[in-house]
C-alpha positions as CSV (number, residue, x, y, z in Angstrom):
1,X,19.0,2.6,-9.1
2,X,20.3,3.3,-5.6
3,X,18.6,0.6,-3.5
4,X,18.3,0.6,0.5
5,X,20.0,-2.9,2.3
6,X,16.7,-3.9,3.6
7,X,13.7,-4.2,1.2
8,X,11.2,-5.7,3.4
9,X,11.2,-6.7,7.1
10,X,11.9,-7.8,9.8
11,X,9.1,-9.9,10.4
12,X,8.4,-12.3,12.8
13,X,7.0,-15.7,11.5
14,X,7.1,-18.9,13.7
15,X,7.6,-18.9,17.0
16,X,8.5,-22.2,19.8
17,X,9.3,-22.0,22.9
18,X,12.7,-23.1,21.3
19,X,13.4,-21.0,18.7
20,X,11.9,-17.9,16.4
21,X,12.1,-17.4,12.5
22,X,12.4,-13.8,11.5
23,X,12.2,-13.0,8.0
24,X,13.9,-10.3,5.1
25,X,14.6,-9.1,1.9
26,X,17.9,-7.4,1.2
27,X,19.6,-6.0,-1.7
28,X,22.7,-8.0,-1.2
29,X,24.3,-10.8,0.4
30,X,25.0,-10.0,4.2
31,X,26.2,-12.0,7.4
32,X,24.2,-11.8,9.8
33,X,23.8,-12.2,13.3
34,X,20.6,-11.9,15.7
35,X,20.6,-10.0,19.4
36,X,17.9,-11.3,22.3
37,X,16.7,-9.7,25.6
38,X,14.4,-10.0,28.2
39,X,12.3,-7.7,28.7
40,X,11.0,-6.2,31.7
41,X,8.6,-3.6,33.7
42,X,9.6,-2.2,36.7
43,X,7.0,-0.1,38.5
44,X,9.0,2.3,40.2
45,X,11.0,4.3,37.3
46,X,7.9,3.8,34.5
47,X,10.9,2.0,32.8
48,X,12.1,-1.1,30.8
49,X,15.2,-3.1,31.6
50,X,17.2,-5.4,28.5
51,X,18.7,-8.4,30.1
52,X,20.7,-10.2,27.4
53,X,19.1,-13.3,26.7
54,X,22.3,-15.7,25.2
55,X,21.6,-16.8,21.6
56,X,22.2,-18.9,18.7
57,X,21.5,-17.4,15.1
58,X,21.4,-19.7,11.8
59,X,20.6,-18.3,8.7
60,X,19.3,-19.7,6.0
61,X,19.2,-17.5,2.5
62,X,18.3,-18.0,-1.7
63,X,19.5,-15.5,-3.7
64,X,16.7,-14.5,-6.1
65,X,17.5,-11.8,-8.5
66,X,21.3,-9.8,-8.5
67,X,19.4,-7.0,-5.7
68,X,17.5,-9.9,-4.2
69,X,18.1,-12.3,-1.4
70,X,15.6,-13.4,0.7
71,X,16.7,-14.5,4.4
72,X,15.1,-16.9,6.9
73,X,16.9,-16.4,10.1
74,X,16.4,-18.8,13.0
75,X,17.8,-17.5,16.8
76,X,17.5,-20.3,19.9
77,X,18.1,-19.6,23.7
78,X,21.2,-20.9,24.3
79,X,20.2,-22.9,28.1
80,X,16.4,-23.6,28.2
81,X,13.6,-22.6,26.4
82,X,12.0,-18.9,25.6
83,X,10.8,-17.6,29.0
84,X,6.6,-17.4,28.9
85,X,4.5,-14.3,29.7
86,X,7.5,-11.8,29.2
87,X,8.5,-9.3,25.9
88,X,11.5,-10.7,24.2
89,X,13.3,-8.0,22.3
90,X,15.5,-8.3,19.3
91,X,17.8,-6.7,17.1
92,X,19.6,-7.2,14.1
93,X,23.4,-7.3,13.1
94,X,24.5,-6.7,9.5
95,X,27.9,-7.4,8.5
96,X,28.9,-5.8,5.9
97,X,32.9,-5.9,4.4
98,X,33.8,-2.6,5.8
99,X,31.3,-1.8,9.3
100,X,28.8,-3.7,11.3
101,X,25.2,-1.9,11.1
102,X,21.7,-3.0,12.8
103,X,18.3,-1.8,13.0
104,X,18.8,1.5,15.0
105,X,22.0,2.4,12.0
106,X,18.3,2.1,10.0
107,X,16.4,4.0,11.7
108,X,13.8,1.7,12.8
109,X,14.3,1.7,16.2
110,X,13.5,5.5,16.9
111,X,10.2,6.0,18.5
112,X,8.4,8.5,17.3
113,X,9.7,7.9,14.0
114,X,7.6,7.2,10.9
115,X,9.9,4.4,10.1
116,X,10.2,2.8,14.2
117,X,9.5,-0.8,14.4
118,X,8.9,0.2,17.8
119,X,6.2,-0.1,20.7
120,X,5.9,2.7,23.2
121,X,9.2,3.0,24.3
122,X,10.7,0.1,24.2
123,X,14.2,0.1,22.6
124,X,13.1,-3.2,20.4
125,X,10.9,-4.9,18.2
126,X,9.5,-7.9,20.3
127,X,7.5,-11.0,20.1
128,X,5.8,-12.3,22.7
129,X,4.5,-16.4,23.9
130,X,1.4,-16.1,25.5
131,X,0.5,-19.0,27.7
132,X,-2.2,-17.0,30.0
133,X,-5.4,-17.8,30.0
134,X,-6.3,-15.7,26.9
135,X,-4.1,-15.8,24.1
136,X,-5.8,-13.2,21.5
137,X,-5.2,-14.0,17.6
138,X,-5.4,-11.8,15.3
139,X,-7.4,-13.1,11.4
140,X,-7.9,-12.1,8.4
141,X,-7.7,-11.9,4.3
142,X,-8.4,-9.8,1.1
143,X,-6.2,-7.1,1.2
144,X,-5.5,-5.5,-2.1
145,X,-3.9,-2.5,-2.3
146,X,-5.8,-0.1,-4.6
147,X,-9.2,-2.2,-2.5
148,X,-12.2,0.4,-2.2
149,X,-11.5,1.7,2.1
150,X,-9.2,2.0,4.6
151,X,-6.7,-1.0,5.5
152,X,-7.7,-2.5,8.7
153,X,-4.1,-3.9,9.0
154,X,-3.7,-0.7,10.1
155,X,-6.1,-0.7,13.3
156,X,-4.7,-4.0,13.9
157,X,-0.9,-1.2,14.7
158,X,-2.8,0.9,16.4
159,X,-4.6,-1.7,19.0
160,X,-1.0,-3.4,19.4
161,X,0.2,-0.1,20.2
162,X,-1.8,0.4,22.8
163,X,-1.9,-3.5,24.1
164,X,2.2,-4.6,23.2
165,X,2.4,-4.6,27.1
166,X,-0.2,-6.0,29.1
167,X,-2.1,-9.8,28.1
168,X,-4.7,-8.7,25.1
169,X,-1.3,-8.6,22.9
170,X,-1.7,-10.2,20.2
171,X,0.1,-13.4,20.3
172,X,-0.7,-14.4,16.3
173,X,-1.4,-12.6,13.0
174,X,-3.7,-15.6,10.8
175,X,-3.6,-14.7,7.4
176,X,-5.7,-16.6,5.2
177,X,-5.4,-15.8,1.5
178,X,-5.3,-13.1,-0.9
179,X,-2.3,-11.2,0.9
180,X,-1.5,-9.4,-2.9
181,X,-3.3,-9.8,-5.9
182,X,-1.1,-10.7,-8.6
183,X,-3.8,-10.4,-10.9
184,X,-5.8,-7.6,-10.4
185,X,-3.3,-4.9,-10.6
186,X,-4.1,-1.0,-10.4
187,X,-2.4,0.9,-13.2
188,X,-0.5,3.4,-11.6
189,X,1.4,0.9,-10.0
190,X,1.8,-1.4,-13.3
191,X,4.7,0.3,-14.1
192,X,6.8,0.6,-11.2
193,X,6.5,-2.8,-11.0
194,X,7.4,-3.8,-14.5
195,X,10.6,-1.6,-13.6
196,X,11.6,-2.6,-10.1
197,X,11.1,-6.6,-10.8
198,X,14.0,-6.3,-13.2
199,X,15.6,-4.0,-10.8
200,X,15.8,-7.3,-8.1
201,X,15.8,-9.9,-10.6
202,X,18.8,-8.4,-12.7
203,X,17.3,-9.0,-16.6
204,X,13.9,-8.8,-18.5
205,X,11.9,-13.0,-18.6
206,X,11.3,-13.1,-22.8
207,X,7.9,-14.8,-22.5
208,X,8.8,-15.0,-26.1
209,X,10.9,-18.2,-25.5
210,X,8.4,-19.9,-23.6
211,X,5.0,-18.3,-26.5
212,X,6.6,-17.7,-29.8
213,X,3.3,-15.3,-30.1
214,X,4.9,-12.9,-27.8
215,X,7.4,-12.2,-30.5
216,X,4.6,-10.9,-32.7
217,X,2.7,-7.1,-32.5
218,X,1.3,-5.5,-30.3
219,X,1.6,-8.5,-27.9
220,X,5.7,-7.9,-27.5
221,X,5.8,-4.1,-26.6
222,X,2.2,-4.5,-25.3
223,X,2.6,-6.6,-22.5
224,X,4.8,-4.1,-21.1
225,X,2.2,-1.4,-21.7
226,X,-0.3,-0.5,-18.5
227,X,-3.9,-2.4,-19.8
228,X,-1.9,-4.7,-22.5
229,X,-1.8,-8.4,-20.6
230,X,-5.8,-9.5,-20.1
231,X,-5.3,-10.8,-24.2
232,X,-2.4,-12.2,-23.0
233,X,-3.5,-13.9,-20.0
234,X,-7.1,-15.6,-21.3
235,X,-5.8,-16.5,-24.7
236,X,-1.9,-17.6,-24.2
237,X,-1.8,-18.4,-20.7
238,X,-5.7,-19.6,-20.6
239,X,-6.3,-18.0,-17.0
240,X,-10.3,-16.8,-16.7
241,X,-9.6,-13.8,-14.1
242,X,-11.6,-10.9,-15.8
243,X,-9.4,-8.4,-14.2
244,X,-5.4,-9.4,-15.4
245,X,-5.1,-6.3,-17.7
246,X,-2.5,-6.2,-15.5
247,X,-1.4,-9.5,-13.9
248,X,1.7,-10.2,-12.6
249,X,4.0,-12.4,-14.9
250,X,7.5,-12.2,-14.1
251,X,8.9,-13.3,-11.2
252,X,11.0,-9.8,-9.9
253,X,6.9,-8.3,-10.9
254,X,5.7,-10.7,-7.9
255,X,9.0,-10.1,-5.5
256,X,8.5,-6.6,-5.8
257,X,4.6,-6.8,-5.5
258,X,5.2,-8.6,-2.0
259,X,7.8,-5.9,-0.8
260,X,5.5,-2.9,-2.0
261,X,2.7,-4.6,-0.1
262,X,5.1,-4.8,3.7
263,X,7.3,-2.1,3.0
264,X,7.4,1.4,2.3
265,X,11.2,0.9,1.1
266,X,10.2,0.3,-2.7
267,X,7.4,3.1,-2.1
268,X,10.3,6.0,-2.0
269,X,12.4,4.5,-4.4
270,X,9.6,5.0,-6.9
271,X,8.7,8.1,-5.6
272,X,12.7,9.3,-6.3
273,X,12.7,7.7,-9.7
274,X,9.5,9.4,-11.0
275,X,8.0,5.7,-11.4
276,X,4.9,7.2,-10.5
277,X,3.2,9.3,-13.5
278,X,-0.1,11.7,-13.7
279,X,-2.2,9.6,-16.7
280,X,-1.3,11.8,-19.0
281,X,2.5,11.1,-18.9
282,X,1.6,8.1,-19.1
283,X,-0.9,8.8,-22.4
284,X,2.6,11.4,-23.3
285,X,4.9,8.4,-23.0
286,X,2.9,5.5,-24.4
287,X,2.9,3.3,-21.7
288,X,-0.5,2.4,-21.7
289,X,-2.2,0.3,-24.7
290,X,-5.5,0.6,-25.8
291,X,-8.2,-1.5,-27.3
292,X,-8.9,0.9,-30.1
293,X,-6.4,1.0,-32.7
294,X,-5.5,4.9,-33.5
295,X,-5.3,4.3,-37.2
296,X,-8.5,2.5,-37.3
297,X,-10.5,4.3,-35.7
298,X,-12.4,7.6,-35.1
299,X,-10.9,10.3,-32.2
300,X,-14.1,10.4,-30.0
301,X,-13.7,6.2,-30.2
302,X,-10.4,7.4,-28.9
303,X,-11.1,9.7,-26.6
304,X,-13.8,7.9,-24.9
305,X,-11.7,5.3,-24.2
306,X,-8.7,7.6,-22.4
307,X,-11.5,9.0,-21.1
308,X,-13.1,5.8,-19.1
309,X,-9.0,4.9,-19.0
310,X,-8.0,8.3,-16.6
311,X,-11.0,8.1,-14.3
312,X,-9.8,4.6,-13.3
313,X,-6.6,5.3,-13.3
314,X,-7.4,8.3,-10.5
315,X,-9.4,6.9,-8.6
316,X,-6.9,4.1,-7.8
317,X,-4.0,6.5,-7.4
318,X,-6.2,8.0,-4.4
319,X,-6.7,4.8,-3.3
320,X,-2.8,3.4,-3.7
321,X,-2.0,6.9,-2.0
322,X,-4.5,5.5,0.7
323,X,-2.5,2.3,1.2
324,X,0.8,3.6,0.8
325,X,0.1,5.7,4.1
326,X,-0.5,2.7,6.3
327,X,2.4,0.5,5.1
328,X,4.8,1.8,8.0
329,X,2.4,0.9,10.4
330,X,1.6,-2.9,8.8
331,X,5.5,-3.6,8.6
332,X,5.8,-2.9,12.8
333,X,2.9,-4.9,13.0
334,X,4.7,-7.5,11.4
335,X,7.6,-7.0,12.6
336,X,6.5,-7.6,16.4
337,X,3.7,-10.3,15.6
338,X,4.3,-13.6,15.0
339,X,2.8,-14.4,11.3
340,X,1.7,-17.2,9.4
341,X,0.0,-17.1,5.9
342,X,-1.6,-19.3,3.3
343,X,-2.5,-18.4,0.0
344,X,-6.1,-18.6,-1.9
345,X,-6.3,-17.9,-5.4
346,X,-5.1,-14.0,-5.7
347,X,-2.2,-14.7,-4.4
348,X,-1.8,-16.8,-7.6
349,X,-4.2,-15.9,-10.0
350,X,-8.1,-15.6,-9.8
351,X,-9.8,-18.5,-9.9
352,X,-6.2,-21.0,-9.6
353,X,-7.6,-24.7,-9.4
354,X,-11.5,-24.0,-9.8
355,X,-11.6,-26.8,-12.1
356,X,-10.0,-29.7,-13.3
357,X,-10.3,-28.4,-17.1
358,X,-8.7,-24.9,-15.6
359,X,-5.8,-26.5,-14.0
360,X,-5.6,-29.2,-16.9
361,X,-5.3,-26.2,-19.4
362,X,-3.1,-24.0,-17.9
363,X,-0.4,-27.1,-17.5
364,X,-1.2,-27.5,-21.1
365,X,-0.1,-23.8,-21.8
366,X,3.6,-23.2,-21.5
367,X,3.4,-19.7,-20.5
368,X,0.7,-20.4,-18.2
369,X,2.4,-22.7,-17.1
370,X,5.6,-20.7,-16.1
371,X,3.3,-17.9,-14.5
372,X,1.7,-20.5,-11.9
373,X,5.5,-21.3,-11.3
374,X,6.3,-17.4,-10.6
375,X,3.3,-16.5,-8.5
376,X,3.9,-20.0,-6.3
377,X,7.2,-19.6,-6.0
378,X,6.8,-15.9,-4.7
379,X,4.7,-17.1,-2.6
380,X,7.2,-19.7,-1.1
381,X,10.1,-17.3,-1.0
382,X,7.8,-14.1,0.7
383,X,5.1,-16.1,2.5
384,X,5.4,-20.5,2.8
385,X,8.7,-20.6,3.6
386,X,7.9,-19.2,7.2
387,X,5.4,-21.2,8.2
388,X,7.0,-24.2,9.0
389,X,10.4,-24.1,7.7
390,X,11.6,-27.7,8.7
391,X,8.7,-28.5,5.5
392,X,10.8,-27.6,3.0
393,X,13.7,-30.1,2.4
394,X,17.2,-29.0,1.2
395,X,16.4,-30.9,-2.5
396,X,13.6,-28.5,-3.1
397,X,15.6,-25.3,-1.5
398,X,18.2,-26.9,-3.9
399,X,16.2,-26.6,-7.0
400,X,14.5,-23.6,-6.0
401,X,18.1,-21.8,-6.0
402,X,19.8,-24.0,-9.3
403,X,16.7,-21.7,-11.2
404,X,17.1,-18.8,-9.9
405,X,21.1,-18.8,-10.2
406,X,20.5,-19.9,-14.4
407,X,17.8,-18.5,-14.9
408,X,17.6,-20.3,-18.0
409,X,14.0,-21.1,-20.0
410,X,13.8,-24.0,-21.1
411,X,16.9,-25.7,-19.6
412,X,16.4,-29.1,-17.2
413,X,16.5,-26.7,-14.2
414,X,13.1,-24.7,-15.4
415,X,11.9,-27.4,-16.2
416,X,12.1,-29.6,-13.0
417,X,11.7,-26.2,-10.6
418,X,7.9,-25.9,-12.4
419,X,7.6,-29.5,-11.9
420,X,8.1,-29.3,-8.1
421,X,6.1,-25.9,-7.7
422,X,2.7,-27.8,-9.5
423,X,3.5,-31.0,-7.9
424,X,4.1,-30.0,-4.3
425,X,1.4,-31.3,-1.3
426,X,2.5,-29.9,1.8
427,X,1.5,-26.4,2.4
428,X,-0.9,-26.9,4.9
429,X,0.5,-26.5,8.4
430,X,0.3,-26.4,12.2
431,X,1.3,-23.2,14.4
432,X,2.6,-23.7,17.8
433,X,0.2,-21.2,18.7
434,X,-2.3,-21.7,21.7
435,X,-4.7,-23.0,20.6
436,X,-3.1,-25.0,17.9
437,X,-4.5,-23.8,14.2
438,X,-4.2,-26.4,11.7
439,X,-3.9,-24.1,8.5
440,X,-5.7,-26.3,4.8
441,X,-4.5,-25.4,1.8
442,X,-7.5,-25.5,0.1
443,X,-6.4,-24.8,-3.6
444,X,-3.2,-27.4,-4.8
445,X,-5.2,-30.6,-2.7
446,X,-8.1,-30.3,-4.8
447,X,-10.7,-33.6,-5.7
448,X,-12.5,-33.4,-8.8
449,X,-15.0,-35.6,-9.6
450,X,-15.7,-37.8,-12.9
451,X,-18.8,-38.3,-13.0
452,X,-21.5,-35.8,-14.4
453,X,-24.4,-34.1,-12.6
454,X,-27.8,-33.9,-13.6
455,X,-29.2,-30.3,-13.6
456,X,-33.0,-29.2,-13.7
457,X,-33.6,-26.4,-16.3
458,X,-37.1,-25.6,-16.3
459,X,-38.1,-28.9,-17.7
460,X,-35.0,-29.9,-19.2
461,X,-32.6,-32.2,-17.7
462,X,-29.3,-31.3,-18.7
463,X,-25.6,-33.2,-17.2
464,X,-23.1,-31.2,-16.1
465,X,-19.4,-31.1,-14.2
466,X,-19.8,-31.5,-10.6
467,X,-17.8,-28.8,-8.1
468,X,-14.8,-30.2,-6.3
469,X,-14.1,-31.2,-3.3
470,X,-11.9,-28.7,-1.7
471,X,-9.4,-31.3,-0.3
472,X,-9.1,-34.7,-1.4
473,X,-8.5,-37.7,0.1
474,X,-5.4,-38.1,0.1
475,X,-4.9,-34.0,1.4
476,X,-7.2,-34.8,4.4
477,X,-4.7,-37.7,5.2
478,X,-1.4,-35.3,5.3
479,X,-2.9,-33.2,7.3
480,X,-3.7,-36.2,9.9
481,X,0.2,-36.9,9.5
482,X,0.9,-32.6,10.5
483,X,-1.3,-33.0,12.8
484,X,-0.1,-36.6,14.4
485,X,3.6,-34.9,14.3
486,X,3.0,-31.5,16.0
487,X,2.7,-31.3,20.0
488,X,-1.7,-31.1,18.8
489,X,-3.4,-34.5,20.6
490,X,-7.2,-35.2,21.1
491,X,-9.3,-33.7,23.9
492,X,-7.5,-30.0,23.3
493,X,-9.1,-26.7,21.6
494,X,-8.3,-26.4,17.7
495,X,-8.8,-23.7,15.3
496,X,-9.1,-24.6,12.2
497,X,-7.9,-22.4,9.3
498,X,-10.2,-22.3,5.9
499,X,-9.4,-19.6,3.4
500,X,-13.0,-20.1,2.4
501,X,-16.0,-20.4,5.3
502,X,-17.5,-24.0,5.6
503,X,-21.0,-22.0,6.5
504,X,-21.0,-19.3,4.3
505,X,-23.8,-16.7,3.9
506,X,-27.2,-19.0,3.0
507,X,-28.4,-15.7,0.3
508,X,-25.5,-15.8,-1.2
509,X,-24.4,-19.4,-2.1
510,X,-27.9,-20.7,-2.4
511,X,-28.7,-17.9,-5.1
512,X,-25.7,-18.9,-7.2
513,X,-26.2,-22.3,-6.5
514,X,-29.5,-22.5,-7.6
515,X,-29.9,-20.2,-10.1
516,X,-26.1,-19.2,-11.3
517,X,-25.2,-22.6,-11.4
518,X,-27.3,-24.1,-13.6
519,X,-26.2,-21.7,-16.4
520,X,-23.3,-23.1,-16.7
521,X,-25.3,-26.5,-19.0
522,X,-25.3,-24.0,-22.0
523,X,-21.1,-23.5,-21.9
524,X,-21.6,-20.1,-20.3
525,X,-18.4,-20.6,-18.2
526,X,-20.4,-18.5,-14.3
527,X,-18.0,-20.5,-12.1
528,X,-15.0,-17.9,-13.6
529,X,-17.4,-15.5,-12.6
530,X,-19.4,-16.2,-9.8
531,X,-16.2,-18.7,-7.8
532,X,-18.9,-21.8,-7.6
533,X,-16.5,-23.5,-4.8
534,X,-17.4,-23.4,-1.2
535,X,-17.7,-26.5,0.7
536,X,-21.3,-26.1,0.2
537,X,-21.3,-26.9,-3.7
538,X,-19.8,-30.4,-2.6
539,X,-21.9,-32.1,-0.3
540,X,-18.7,-35.1,0.0
541,X,-16.6,-33.0,0.4
542,X,-18.6,-31.0,3.2
543,X,-19.2,-34.2,4.6
544,X,-15.0,-35.0,4.9
545,X,-14.1,-32.0,6.7
546,X,-17.2,-32.7,9.6
547,X,-16.0,-36.6,9.8
548,X,-11.8,-35.4,9.9
549,X,-13.5,-33.0,12.8
550,X,-14.9,-35.9,14.4
551,X,-11.7,-38.0,14.4
552,X,-9.8,-35.3,15.7
553,X,-12.3,-34.8,18.6
554,X,-10.5,-31.7,19.7
555,X,-11.9,-30.4,23.1
556,X,-13.9,-27.4,20.9
557,X,-13.5,-26.6,17.5
558,X,-13.4,-23.0,16.0
559,X,-12.9,-22.2,12.1
560,X,-11.3,-19.0,11.1
561,X,-12.1,-18.1,7.7
562,X,-11.6,-15.0,5.3
563,X,-12.8,-14.9,1.3
564,X,-16.2,-14.1,1.3
565,X,-15.8,-10.1,1.4
566,X,-18.0,-9.8,4.8
567,X,-17.4,-10.6,8.5
568,X,-19.8,-13.4,10.2
569,X,-20.1,-15.5,12.8
570,X,-21.9,-19.1,13.2
571,X,-22.3,-22.0,15.7
572,X,-23.2,-25.3,14.6
573,X,-24.8,-28.3,16.5
574,X,-24.0,-31.3,14.5
575,X,-25.2,-34.8,15.2
576,X,-23.7,-37.4,12.2
577,X,-25.3,-41.1,12.0
578,X,-22.8,-43.0,13.7
579,X,-24.4,-40.4,16.9
580,X,-21.4,-38.6,16.6
581,X,-22.3,-34.8,18.2
582,X,-19.9,-32.1,16.9
583,X,-19.7,-27.8,18.4
584,X,-18.7,-25.8,15.4
585,X,-17.7,-22.0,15.9
586,X,-16.9,-20.4,12.6
587,X,-15.8,-16.8,12.2
588,X,-15.1,-15.0,9.2
589,X,-13.3,-12.2,8.6
590,X,-13.0,-10.3,5.2
591,X,-11.7,-8.1,3.8
592,X,-9.0,-6.4,5.4
593,X,-8.6,-3.6,2.2
594,X,-10.9,-4.4,-0.6
595,X,-14.7,-3.3,0.4
596,X,-16.8,-4.7,-2.1
597,X,-20.7,-4.0,-1.9
598,X,-20.7,-0.6,-2.7
599,X,-22.3,0.9,-6.2
600,X,-25.5,0.1,-7.2
601,X,-25.4,-3.6,-7.8
602,X,-22.9,-3.3,-4.0
603,X,-25.8,-1.8,-2.2
604,X,-28.3,-4.0,-3.9
605,X,-26.7,-7.2,-3.2
606,X,-26.1,-5.7,0.8
607,X,-29.7,-4.7,1.2
608,X,-30.6,-8.2,0.2
609,X,-28.4,-9.5,2.6
610,X,-29.1,-7.2,5.8
611,X,-32.5,-8.3,5.2
612,X,-32.0,-11.2,5.4
613,X,-30.1,-12.0,7.9
614,X,-32.9,-10.1,10.2
615,X,-34.6,-13.4,9.4
616,X,-31.9,-15.4,10.6
617,X,-31.2,-13.3,13.9
618,X,-31.5,-15.4,16.7
619,X,-33.4,-18.1,14.4
620,X,-31.9,-21.5,14.6
621,X,-31.8,-23.0,10.9
622,X,-32.1,-26.8,10.7
623,X,-30.3,-28.5,7.4
624,X,-29.4,-31.8,6.9
625,X,-27.4,-33.6,4.3
626,X,-28.9,-37.0,2.4
627,X,-26.8,-39.8,0.9
628,X,-27.1,-38.5,-2.4
629,X,-24.7,-35.4,-0.5
630,X,-27.6,-32.9,-1.0
631,X,-27.9,-30.5,1.7
632,X,-31.5,-29.5,2.8
633,X,-33.3,-27.2,5.0
634,X,-36.1,-28.8,7.1
635,X,-37.7,-25.8,8.5
636,X,-37.7,-28.4,11.8
637,X,-34.9,-30.9,13.7
638,X,-35.6,-33.9,11.2
639,X,-34.0,-37.0,10.8
640,X,-34.8,-38.4,7.7
641,X,-34.0,-42.4,7.0
642,X,-31.6,-41.3,3.9
643,X,-29.7,-38.8,6.0
644,X,-25.8,-39.0,6.6
645,X,-25.8,-36.2,9.1
646,X,-28.8,-33.0,10.4
647,X,-27.4,-29.5,12.2
648,X,-28.5,-26.5,13.8
649,X,-27.6,-23.6,12.4
650,X,-27.3,-20.3,14.1
651,X,-25.8,-16.8,12.9
652,X,-24.6,-15.0,15.4
653,X,-25.1,-11.1,15.7
654,X,-22.2,-8.5,15.0
655,X,-21.8,-5.9,17.4
656,X,-25.7,-6.8,18.8
657,X,-26.9,-5.7,15.3
658,X,-26.5,-7.5,11.3
659,X,-25.0,-11.1,11.1
660,X,-23.2,-9.4,8.1
661,X,-20.4,-7.2,8.3
662,X,-19.4,-5.6,5.0
663,X,-16.8,-3.1,5.4
664,X,-13.4,-3.6,5.9
665,X,-12.6,-5.6,9.2
666,X,-10.3,-7.7,10.7
667,X,-11.1,-10.2,13.3
668,X,-9.4,-10.5,17.0
669,X,-10.0,-14.0,18.0
670,X,-10.0,-14.9,22.1
671,X,-10.2,-18.3,23.6
672,X,-10.2,-19.2,27.5
673,X,-11.5,-22.6,28.9
674,X,-14.6,-20.6,30.1
675,X,-15.5,-18.1,26.9
676,X,-14.3,-17.5,23.8
677,X,-14.7,-13.8,22.6
678,X,-14.7,-12.7,18.9
679,X,-14.6,-8.9,17.9
680,X,-13.9,-7.0,14.7
681,X,-11.2,-4.1,14.1
682,X,-13.2,-1.8,11.9
683,X,-11.9,0.6,9.4
684,X,-11.9,3.9,11.2
685,X,-13.4,2.7,14.3
686,X,-12.7,3.6,17.8
687,X,-11.3,0.7,19.5
688,X,-11.5,-0.2,23.1
689,X,-8.7,-1.4,24.6
690,X,-9.3,-4.5,27.6
691,X,-7.1,-3.2,30.3
692,X,-5.3,-6.3,33.0
693,X,-2.3,-4.8,34.4
694,X,1.2,-5.0,32.8
695,X,3.0,-8.4,32.6
696,X,5.4,-9.0,34.9
């Protein structure tokens, strides 16, 4: 199989005045050099000139497998910091044993070509350190290849195409979770990831050495077949995802998924090698796992199962085709926009660390512990490393590299690698953007309550587990330190990136809290079915969040979130008991590609929410928290004696209509000292680009 030299990238990652990071995935180890240019536009000739910017290139790489090397390139100006409010072009040279090639030789610098990663008539991809009064930021989450609807990251690319040399060019892209769906993989993509994953890594992970039951039928061969992993995930790994029939397991599969999410390279390899198949050919080649045993079930039952699988397969294939069409545009966006990423659950597996019981049970499962480790390793290699590279010590990288090199399961390097990834505490980070943004890790820093919670069901009082705090006290202390060591200071505006919103859609959260959550007392695991993990479900955690905002004391506080598969905007005026007042603006944008409110049930839920939103539009809600950390709607402004805080909440209309946008969307946030702006890029919606003249 002939893999291309550049598997994915270049992706612009962390950019500061003194250096920038560029991420790439390559087929083989190479020496890299980066060339920088100050891009100047001349009105008289309507053309660009490129002044060489003397720079130094430092390269780090990790050999993940035989045909997969992850590179993080640090490029720094030699004489003085990067110029502000200027386009900075870059090119990358790859030195092979026989010759030197660059991005142009790879066909990436040709305007108007499908693989081009340049905008307009520029000669190179560019980044831009925006310190003008306006600094637009893109943000969103939840991008599933076979999710319904159009990939709105492609709309963001179109927006950037029309604004790349204006002060409305996006200064950064914030991806706030579920960049991949490791637990929910489309049937037509499963075989492709399986084959390409082995090709990238160079070997097949032997899961039977971790879980002896994997040697038995039907698991030995079934886990390599489409739809063959649900039982394994539930009973061997102890996962709780409802869509785990094609769950990623091997590190190579995670790697292949990331590459195919960001780059067209492996899609073309897969088509050339005939890895994408029609459903009939999948059945013919015995590459599908059937729940019904052909020996023991009737032909009618088998036919019914196959018909259901075929319908699903064909629908997923259509969505994958739409997704593939947009990937070149997404690659261009990532090559030109400083991008910061934090995980949510689907990047690893659905319900990841949802409860203490979930975390403990999976850790005690050797196969579950290994698969989670593969997922976290994939996150670090493809997402986490570029957020703030200095957070990862030489020892951290050495432990990872040692395991990838030896790849011997049950070796000391394997156990040390898993322990490192499961116990790592520094996934949160602060960006050098304007305004600064602190990204919250709400998955690995959770606080689990040991005391039972009384729940009333009809006339019976039962005890139940409490919903966890999404960040525990130690986690908040680490975030304090990160802010302290950053260039942000009190009195400046601050963005807080929380994958799940602090203020959600009340109708949904109240339904889950008051009607679904009590069912847990009967032993029904509804917390895994309905993801009962909003900030609202743990009043102590909610209070800690507000206290931290008060302690940090930003000039203005903006929370950007995703996760909930809808967009909304909220303004809250909060009064704490020490007479500290807070104004919190929250903007939520998701999904990028995973429209969820479809079908009969989805339509009913959307109708109910929209009806509810009409009641809340232009209306102030009054809420307080009692000293037992329970939230109460009061109907009017109220401050009872046992109040920890009270707040006035206003849901702001989107496009002067509903407060709830369920279709695929991506947020565009702009802040100035005089005003804030938050608009949505929506699937197939014409965009109006503000025009303030060319940048000088």
